[in-house]
Structures are given as C-alpha cells and as structure tokens.
C-alpha positions, 0 to 999 in steps of 0.5 A: 908804565901798565897802560899798554904793551910793552912795545919798545925796548925802553919799556921792557928793560923799565919793567925787567929792572922795576919787577925782577928785582922783587922776585928775586927779593921775594924768592930768597926770602921764602927760601930763608923764612920757610926753606924754598923757592917759590919764584921758580918751580923747576926744581919743586916739580922734579921734586914732586916726581922724585916724592911720589916715586919714594911714597913721601906723600906729605912732601909730594902734596907740599909741591904739588901746593906750590905748582897749583898756586903758582898757576892759580896766580898766572890764571889770576892775572890773565882773568883780571887782565881780561876784566879790564880789557872787556870793561874798556879800562885803560890800565888794565894791568894795575889791578893784577899788579895790585893784588900782587901787592895784596898777596905780599903784604899778606906774606909780609904779616906772616912773616911778621906774626910766626917765629922763625921756627914755626914758619917751615912745618905744617900750616903757616908753611903751606899758606905763607909759601901758598900765597908768595908763589900765586904772587909770583905767578900772578907777576909772571903772568902779568909782565909776560902779556905786557911785554909780549912774551919777551920779559919774564921776571920770576926765573932766570933760566930761560933768561940765561938761555937766551942770553947765550944765543943772543951772544952767540949772534953778537959776536958772529955778527962783530967777526963779520963786521972786522971782516969787511973790506974795507975794515970798519973803524973800531968807533963805528963799530962801537956805535953799530953795536950800541944800536944793534938789535941784539946788543939791545937784546943783551943788555934787556937779558943782562938787566933781567938776570942782575935786578933778580940778584940785586933783589936777592942780595936786598931781601938777604940784607934786610932779613939780617936787619929786620927779619920781621919787616924785611919783606915790606919794601917790595910791597910799598914799591909795588904800591908806589908803582901802581899810585904813580900809574893811577895818579897821571892821568890817561887821555880818551879817545873820543869820536870828533864832534865834526862828523854826524848829526845835523850840522855835522860832516856826513862822511862815508861809514869807511871813514872815522874821525877821532879826537885824543882828548885830556879828561875834563876834571884835569885839565891842564895836567900832563896826560898819557897816551892811551892804548892806541893798538886797543882801541884800533882792534875795537874799531868796526872792521868797515872803517878803513881810514881813520883821522886821529887828532892827538891836538891836545896831547902837550906831552910827548914822550917815548911812551907816546911814540911807541904807541903810534909806532904800535898802531901804524903797524898794527892798521898796516897788517889790517890794510887801514890808514891813520892819518895823524894831525895836530902834532907840532915841532917839538913832537917831531923832534920826539919821533926822531929822538926816539928813532922811531924815523922808520914809521915816519911816512908823511902820508901818515901825517897832516898838519891840520885837521880840515886837511887830513879829513880831505885827504882821507875822504880821497882815499876811502876811495882807493882801500879795498874793504875788507874780505868778509869771507 
C-alpha cells in the first residue's frame, strides 16, 4: 500500500477508507479524554487569535502548541519520506506511518496511565494532545504525498467543499445527457454515470467523510466499553498495515546482464535494458511491482529508449497496472520511449480488466526481449536528444 504514489482511483479510495477512520477515531478520543480536537485545527487557529486579543496567554500557548505539533508532524513526514527516497528504499512511506503508530501508541499509554481528571490540565494535557496532533500532521502529510494532494484524511472541511463542487458538476452532466437527442436510455445513463470521473470522485470523497465519521463512532463506543484500552485498536491496525506492506516482497529493477561487458551487447548510451526481478531470498513468492515512476526519474537524461522485461512478474494486479500507466505517462512527457516485454496473456487480460486500455499502444509492448531490443535500436535513431539548454 505504501510503496508508490496512489495513481489510481482504487488506490486513493483504499487509502482514504483505511486511514480516515484512524483520524476520526483519534480525534474523538482526544475530545473525550482531553477536551480538545487534534486532527483539524481551523478552530484552534481561530481560538489562538481570540485568546491573544483577550490576553489569555496560557490558553493561547496551548493553542499554539497544537498548531506547532501538527506542523512538526507534517515536517517529519516530509523528512522521513525524503530520507527513504534518497536512500533508494522501495517502500518509502512505511517509515512515517510507523512513526505515527509509535506516537499513537504513546498517546494510548498516556490515556491508560492518567486518570480522566488529570488529562485535561497541566503537563498531561500538553503532552497527550501534542503527540496526538503531531501524529495527525504526520498522517495527513504522508497521505497527501502518496495521493499527490488528492486525499486528505484528518479533516473533512476541504473534502465537503470538493464534494459540493463535484456534485454540481455531476448534476449538470446528468442534465445535459438527459437533454440529448435522441434521449439516452436510463440504463445507458446509469452505466455512463458509474464510470464517469466525477462520479468516481464523489465516491472517493464520500468514502473519506464516511470513514472519518465511522472512526468517531467506533472511538466513542470503545471509550465507553473500555476507557483505558480505547486507543489501542487504531495502533494495532496501523501495525497490521505496516506488517502487510513489509511481508510482501517488492521486485527490483536491475540492469540487464545482456548489455555491456566483453560478451554483452554493445548498445548506444541513449538506450538501456532492465529486468524486473524477484528478490533472491524470496523466489517463488508473489512480489509487488516497484515504484516504476521513481525508477524512471532516476535514469540518466541521455537515455531515450528503455526496454523493461517483466517476465518474472507472475502476479499482476491493479497496482502493477497503475505503475505501468504512470511510468508510460512520465516517459511520454519526457519524450522517451518505453518498450515493455515479458507479458503473457493473463497480464494483458488484467490490463483490460482494470480499464487501462487507453495506454495500450501496441508500440509500447513486444512479445519477447530480443525483438524489443531490436525495435529499441531502431527507435533510438528517431528520438531526438533532450534539450540541455
């Protein structure tokens, strides 16, 4: 889940449903136990201004602490993600989510250790709400980065705004379709609506709002049932997500041994050949597709045509399809060409099933590696070098 960007609607919806409830759950627990919100801070910022104007310096200091803690969490997310990216980690988002789990675990311990009366004043109030706010900033920063700014999970003000805008667009589209001549049959209209980008966006936004509300309800019930253990479910859930992300190995992109050396092919520097290979210690296990877009961005600017062999990718799910779509789009914007080889009949069926036929240009695929290399050598001559200016 945390390997690459959430390129698809399915990936973004999965992130929203998985993590928005954690924010809603944490937020309601801080309201019940500490008397303040921590996942969204618009009201906190407003209170800060009022408290400063009234000279309520202790309250203003508390509001300022919450704002700073949230920002520090977002900064930590950016720093940890960048650390993973620079060190070449495949699952670069696991570390910030793991830190969030540690922070929420510390909050859970604090809820268990301190009595209800002591949590709403003094040092316990400051450190409990501070680490909870930091955890929310960290989660929001991480999911924002994964979804390229599409998904926010710790507050729903912007989500509801987008929901209103998207609803208007969808209703206008439905009205225009209803005025078509000849009229569109109801069944055809429903089928078109189910795949319309605006309808899918509405489903994503509604899933965030619903998941956040469900988290609030679950947190309230858990606190009423077992007050001191109420915060442990989201911690356990995050640990489970991290475990699932780490236990499934990620394939690696390696340069081909067919190129270079005394016995290898002597290809021009504007061309490269790579294999997506399973880890040696996990042969025979299902592997996830690596972050192909990040791999493509690390290629030298002089490389204009790349052959990518996917012969070892036995499992080919929707995430793998979205990685291919993303890297092909990236290559197109850079005026590069990517030739994909090694796909079998089942993999092509998965491409069609996911609904990604718009990038199924036959010039991007070859049935075998040798033919792909031969075609790439011809393409090298027709693709201009990048403008270094």
